[in-house]
C-alpha positions as CSV (number, residue, x, y, z in Angstrom):
1,X,-0.2,0.5,-0.1
2,X,0.9,3.4,-1.3
3,X,2.2,5.7,2.1
4,X,1.2,8.9,0.6
5,X,-2.5,7.1,1.1
6,X,-2.2,5.6,4.2
7,X,-1.7,9.3,5.6
8,X,-3.8,10.2,3.6
9,X,-6.8,8.2,4.7
10,X,-5.3,8.3,8.8
11,X,-6.0,12.0,8.2
12,X,-9.2,12.3,6.7
13,X,-10.4,9.1,9.8
14,X,-8.4,11.4,12.3
15,X,-11.2,14.4,10.6
16,X,-13.7,13.0,10.9
17,X,-13.5,11.7,14.6
18,X,-12.8,15.3,15.2
19,X,-15.9,16.9,13.8
20,X,-17.8,14.1,14.4
21,X,-16.9,15.3,17.7
22,X,-17.5,18.4,17.9
23,X,-21.1,17.8,16.0
24,X,-21.7,16.1,19.6
25,X,-20.5,18.3,21.9
26,X,-22.6,22.0,20.1
27,X,-26.1,19.3,19.8
28,X,-25.5,18.9,23.6
29,X,-24.4,22.4,24.7
30,X,-28.1,23.8,22.3
31,X,-30.1,20.9,24.1
32,X,-28.9,22.5,27.1
33,X,-30.0,26.2,26.1
34,X,-32.8,25.5,25.1
35,X,-34.5,23.8,27.9
36,X,-32.8,26.4,30.1
37,X,-34.8,29.2,28.4
38,X,-37.9,26.7,28.4
39,X,-37.6,27.1,32.5
40,X,-37.8,30.2,32.6
41,X,-40.1,31.4,30.4
42,X,-41.8,28.0,32.7
43,X,-40.8,30.1,35.5
44,X,-41.4,34.0,34.2
45,X,-45.4,32.7,32.8
46,X,-46.1,30.7,36.6
47,X,-45.4,34.5,38.1
48,X,-46.6,36.8,36.2
49,X,-50.0,34.1,36.5
50,X,-49.8,33.8,40.8
51,X,-48.8,37.2,41.7
52,X,-52.4,40.0,42.5
53,X,-51.4,42.3,38.8
54,X,-49.8,39.6,36.8
55,X,-53.7,38.3,37.9
56,X,-55.2,41.5,36.9
57,X,-53.4,42.4,34.1
58,X,-53.6,39.3,32.8
59,X,-58.1,39.8,33.4
60,X,-57.4,43.3,31.8
61,X,-55.5,41.6,28.8
62,X,-58.3,38.7,28.3
63,X,-60.4,41.5,28.5
64,X,-59.3,44.0,25.6
65,X,-58.8,41.6,23.2
66,X,-62.4,40.2,23.9
67,X,-63.6,43.8,23.5
68,X,-60.8,44.5,19.7
69,X,-62.6,40.7,19.1
70,X,-66.4,42.0,19.3
71,X,-65.0,44.6,17.3
72,X,-63.7,43.5,14.2
73,X,-66.8,41.6,13.7
């Protein structure tokens, strides 16, 4: 077997392994970031729905949306 070809194949295999490791790491980081953002959204929604001002503002928003739907009919 040609030594040059063997070295090229070895290098290609090494690069491929590095690329696959990078893809795996980035996908893992992406899923962690998405999960973190989802948890933060959930926390903020809970806060806005459980406080007195949040409940009041939700009622105002619902009433406003209802009035706007009636006007657009």
